[in-house]
C-alpha positions as YAML, in Angstrom:
chain: A
units: angstrom
residues:
- id: 1
  name: MET
  ca: [-103.97, -147.30, -62.20]
- id: 2
  name: GLU
  ca: [-102.46, -144.63, -59.98]
- id: 3
  name: ARG
  ca: [-104.33, -143.94, -56.72]
- id: 4
  name: ILE
  ca: [-103.93, -141.61, -53.77]
- id: 5
  name: PRO
  ca: [-103.88, -143.48, -50.44]
- id: 6
  name: ILE
  ca: [-106.73, -142.84, -48.02]
- id: 7
  name: LEU
  ca: [-105.89, -143.61, -44.40]
- id: 8
  name: LYS
  ca: [-108.46, -144.21, -41.66]
- id: 9
  name: MET
  ca: [-107.69, -142.32, -38.45]
- id: 10
  name: GLY
  ca: [-110.39, -143.10, -35.92]
- id: 11
  name: ARG
  ca: [-113.60, -141.64, -37.30]
- id: 12
  name: TYR
  ca: [-111.83, -139.56, -39.93]
- id: 13
  name: LEU
  ca: [-110.12, -140.24, -43.24]
- id: 14
  name: LEU
  ca: [-106.79, -138.66, -44.13]
- id: 15
  name: VAL
  ca: [-105.82, -138.02, -47.73]
- id: 16
  name: THR
  ca: [-102.27, -136.80, -48.27]
- id: 17
  name: ILE
  ca: [-101.65, -135.82, -51.87]
- id: 18
  name: GLN
  ca: [-97.94, -136.41, -52.50]
- id: 19
  name: VAL
  ca: [-97.97, -136.37, -56.32]
- id: 20
  name: ASP
  ca: [-98.91, -133.83, -58.95]
- id: 21
  name: MET
  ca: [-102.63, -134.07, -59.49]
- id: 22
  name: HIS
  ca: [-103.96, -134.64, -62.95]
- id: 23
  name: ASP
  ca: [-107.60, -134.83, -64.02]
- id: 24
  name: ARG
  ca: [-107.96, -138.64, -64.01]
- id: 25
  name: LEU
  ca: [-106.31, -138.93, -60.58]
- id: 26
  name: ALA
  ca: [-108.65, -136.27, -59.16]
- id: 27
  name: LEU
  ca: [-111.69, -138.14, -60.48]
- id: 28
  name: THR
  ca: [-110.38, -141.41, -59.04]
- id: 29
  name: LEU
  ca: [-109.80, -139.71, -55.67]
- id: 30
  name: GLN
  ca: [-113.37, -138.38, -55.70]
- id: 31
  name: ASP
  ca: [-114.78, -141.88, -56.27]
- id: 32
  name: ASP
  ca: [-112.41, -143.58, -53.81]
- id: 33
  name: LEU
  ca: [-113.02, -141.08, -51.01]
- id: 34
  name: ALA
  ca: [-116.81, -141.28, -51.37]
- id: 35
  name: ALA
  ca: [-116.62, -145.08, -51.21]
- id: 36
  name: GLN
  ca: [-114.36, -144.98, -48.13]
- id: 37
  name: VAL
  ca: [-116.64, -142.51, -46.32]
- id: 38
  name: VAL
  ca: [-119.52, -144.94, -46.76]
- id: 39
  name: ARG
  ca: [-117.45, -148.06, -46.05]
- id: 40
  name: HIS
  ca: [-116.04, -146.74, -42.76]
- id: 41
  name: GLY
  ca: [-118.93, -144.49, -41.74]
- id: 42
  name: ALA
  ca: [-116.37, -141.69, -41.52]
- id: 43
  name: ARG
  ca: [-117.48, -138.43, -39.93]
- id: 44
  name: GLY
  ca: [-114.87, -136.35, -41.72]
- id: 45
  name: ALA
  ca: [-112.08, -136.22, -44.26]
- id: 46
  name: LEU
  ca: [-108.87, -134.24, -44.16]
- id: 47
  name: ILE
  ca: [-107.29, -133.55, -47.54]
- id: 48
  name: ASP
  ca: [-103.66, -132.45, -47.19]
- id: 49
  name: ILE
  ca: [-102.54, -130.52, -50.27]
- id: 50
  name: SER
  ca: [-99.30, -129.13, -48.79]
- id: 51
  name: SER
  ca: [-97.25, -130.92, -51.46]
- id: 52
  name: LEU
  ca: [-99.18, -129.35, -54.33]
- id: 53
  name: GLU
  ca: [-97.34, -126.45, -55.89]
- id: 54
  name: VAL
  ca: [-99.97, -125.84, -58.56]
- id: 55
  name: VAL
  ca: [-103.76, -126.21, -58.57]
- id: 56
  name: ASP
  ca: [-105.53, -125.61, -61.87]
- id: 57
  name: SER
  ca: [-109.22, -124.78, -62.25]
- id: 58
  name: PHE
  ca: [-110.25, -128.42, -62.70]
- id: 59
  name: ILE
  ca: [-108.44, -129.59, -59.54]
- id: 60
  name: GLY
  ca: [-109.86, -126.62, -57.62]
- id: 61
  name: ARG
  ca: [-113.39, -127.49, -58.73]
- id: 62
  name: MET
  ca: [-112.78, -131.14, -57.84]
- id: 63
  name: LEU
  ca: [-111.86, -130.18, -54.27]
- id: 64
  name: GLY
  ca: [-115.20, -128.36, -54.06]
- id: 65
  name: HIS
  ca: [-117.04, -131.35, -55.55]
- id: 66
  name: ILE
  ca: [-115.35, -133.75, -53.15]
- id: 67
  name: ALA
  ca: [-116.41, -131.60, -50.20]
- id: 68
  name: SER
  ca: [-119.99, -131.48, -51.51]
- id: 69
  name: ILE
  ca: [-120.10, -135.25, -52.01]
- id: 70
  name: THR
  ca: [-118.77, -136.02, -48.53]
- id: 71
  name: ARG
  ca: [-121.24, -133.52, -47.03]
- id: 72
  name: MET
  ca: [-124.08, -135.37, -48.78]
- id: 73
  name: LEU
  ca: [-122.71, -138.56, -47.19]
- id: 74
  name: ASP
  ca: [-122.91, -136.92, -43.73]
- id: 75
  name: ALA
  ca: [-119.19, -136.22, -43.38]
- id: 76
  name: GLU
  ca: [-117.25, -132.96, -43.15]
- id: 77
  name: THR
  ca: [-114.21, -132.15, -45.31]
- id: 78
  name: VAL
  ca: [-111.31, -129.89, -44.43]
- id: 79
  name: VAL
  ca: [-108.55, -129.04, -46.90]
- id: 80
  name: VAL
  ca: [-105.25, -128.43, -45.11]
- id: 81
  name: GLY
  ca: [-101.79, -127.21, -46.00]
- id: 82
  name: MET
  ca: [-102.66, -124.87, -48.86]
- id: 83
  name: ARG
  ca: [-99.61, -122.89, -49.94]
- id: 84
  name: PRO
  ca: [-99.99, -119.11, -50.34]
- id: 85
  name: ALA
  ca: [-99.22, -119.31, -54.08]
- id: 86
  name: VAL
  ca: [-101.93, -121.96, -54.51]
- id: 87
  name: ALA
  ca: [-104.47, -119.81, -52.63]
- id: 88
  name: ILE
  ca: [-103.58, -116.77, -54.74]
- id: 89
  name: THR
  ca: [-103.89, -118.78, -57.97]
- id: 90
  name: MET
  ca: [-107.24, -120.24, -56.95]
- id: 91
  name: VAL
  ca: [-108.67, -116.80, -56.16]
- id: 92
  name: GLU
  ca: [-107.32, -115.44, -59.45]
- id: 93
  name: LEU
  ca: [-109.10, -118.32, -61.23]
- id: 94
  name: GLY
  ca: [-112.33, -117.45, -59.39]
- id: 95
  name: LEU
  ca: [-112.19, -120.62, -57.26]
- id: 96
  name: ALA
  ca: [-112.83, -119.32, -53.75]
- id: 97
  name: LEU
  ca: [-114.32, -122.68, -52.58]
- id: 98
  name: PRO
  ca: [-116.93, -120.99, -50.36]
- id: 99
  name: LYS
  ca: [-118.29, -124.19, -48.76]
- id: 100
  name: VAL
  ca: [-114.92, -125.87, -48.20]
- id: 101
  name: ARG
  ca: [-113.33, -125.52, -44.77]
- id: 102
  name: THR
  ca: [-109.57, -124.94, -44.79]
- id: 103
  name: ALA
  ca: [-106.79, -125.02, -42.21]
- id: 104
  name: LEU
  ca: [-103.07, -124.42, -42.29]
- id: 105
  name: SER
  ca: [-102.12, -127.72, -40.60]
- id: 106
  name: VAL
  ca: [-103.44, -131.23, -40.07]
- id: 107
  name: GLU
  ca: [-103.72, -130.54, -36.33]
- id: 108
  name: GLU
  ca: [-105.88, -127.47, -36.91]
- id: 109
  name: GLY
  ca: [-107.92, -129.44, -39.46]
- id: 110
  name: MET
  ca: [-108.55, -132.13, -36.85]
- id: 111
  name: ARG
  ca: [-109.73, -129.47, -34.37]
- id: 112
  name: ILE
  ca: [-112.13, -128.13, -37.01]
- id: 113
  name: LEU
  ca: [-113.48, -131.63, -37.70]
- id: 114
  name: ASP
  ca: [-113.93, -132.27, -33.98]
- id: 115
  name: ALA
  ca: [-115.81, -128.98, -33.60]
- id: 116
  name: ARG
  ca: [-117.96, -129.59, -36.70]
- id: 117
  name: THR
  ca: [-118.82, -133.18, -35.76]
- id: 118
  name: GLY
  ca: [-119.44, -132.43, -32.09]
- id: 119
  name: GLY
  ca: [-116.25, -134.14, -30.90]
- id: 120
  name: LYS
  ca: [-118.27, -137.30, -30.33]
- id: 121
  name: LEU
  ca: [-117.81, -140.81, -31.61]
- id: 122
  name: ALA
  ca: [-120.75, -142.63, -33.19]
- id: 123
  name: GLY
  ca: [-121.55, -144.24, -29.83]
- id: 124
  name: GLY
  ca: [-121.68, -140.87, -28.07]
- id: 125
  name: ALA
  ca: [-118.33, -141.06, -26.24]
- id: 126
  name: ASP
  ca: [-115.88, -138.16, -26.37]
- id: 127
  name: ALA
  ca: [-113.39, -138.55, -29.20]
- id: 128
  name: GLY
  ca: [-110.48, -138.35, -26.74]
- id: 129
  name: ALA
  ca: [-111.97, -140.66, -24.13]
- id: 130
  name: PRO
  ca: [-111.32, -144.40, -24.11]
- id: 131
  name: ALA
  ca: [-114.14, -146.57, -25.35]
- id: 132
  name: ALA
  ca: [-116.32, -148.21, -22.69]
- id: 133
  name: ASP
  ca: [-115.07, -151.70, -23.53]
- id: 134
  name: SER
  ca: [-111.35, -150.78, -23.35]
- id: 135
  name: ALA
  ca: [-109.14, -151.73, -20.43]
- id: 136
  name: PRO
  ca: [-108.43, -149.02, -17.79]
...
């Protein structure tokens, strides 16, 4: 079965969609991402859709569902890299995704996640600071 890789980056998960999405793959991604959020205690997920040239109504709704599911699991979701044509198509389809945060780049998405999650690790340390048990 085809799957989209989910990479752990510190306290966040990164999903980079490099293939054309179809309905079954979107449903698998939804299940896989929810499981990984729980497994890793992730505070956020970045979904990079910069490779997608087309987003139909089902895929657009799935992005909204994924964001809702991760929010219920105490994690934030940011969709990054949306092409202008994809944004126009989604609005024309009535898929504004009102509760989904978006950013133009992964870097900006990371800044949004840091701001939304307080920029703190689970133990209370700053995300950019070395952990207390690390060498100087």
